[in-house]
N, C-alpha and C positions, 0 to 999 in steps of 0.2 A: 520446447526449445525452438528457437527461431533461426539461428544461423549455425553453420558448420565451418570450421577452419581446418585446413590441411597443412600441417607443419611437419616436415621431415617424415612423411608417411604416417603420422599419428593424427587421428581425427579427434577433435574436441568439440563438444556441444556447448554453446553459450546461450544464456537466457535473453530476454528482451532488452536489447541495448538502448531502446528508446523509452524505457520505463520512466514514469514520473511519480513523485511522492508528494504527499500532502503533509507539510510540516506545520504544526500549530503549537500553541502553548499548552502545557499539561493541565493547567487549571481549567481550560475550556473542555478538555476531554473528560476530566473528573466530573464536571458539572453535567455533561451529557450522559455519563455512566450513571450518575445518581438519578437523573430523570428517567432513564431506561428501567432501572431497578424498581422504581416506584410505580410503574405501570401495573394496572390490574391484570392484564393479559399479556402473555409472552408474544413477542413479535420480532421481526428482523429490522435492525436499524443500521444506518451508516452515519458515522461522524466524519464530517469533512468541512474544510474551509472554502472550497471552490477555488483555491489557489494552488496549482500544481507546479512543482519545480523539478528540473531534471535530477535524477538519482545520481549520487556521486560515483 
């Protein structure tokens, strides 16, 4: 939690307000998932488009 707001004596914790998300087409993610599953050895992978947009 990054910020705290005090409203009428009640404290609320809120998350990262500057968060960004990577939106892409499902077809691209499915292709990436298929390629990961077909690997001979397990490993960690990240699927991303390198284009981040502010979270709504």
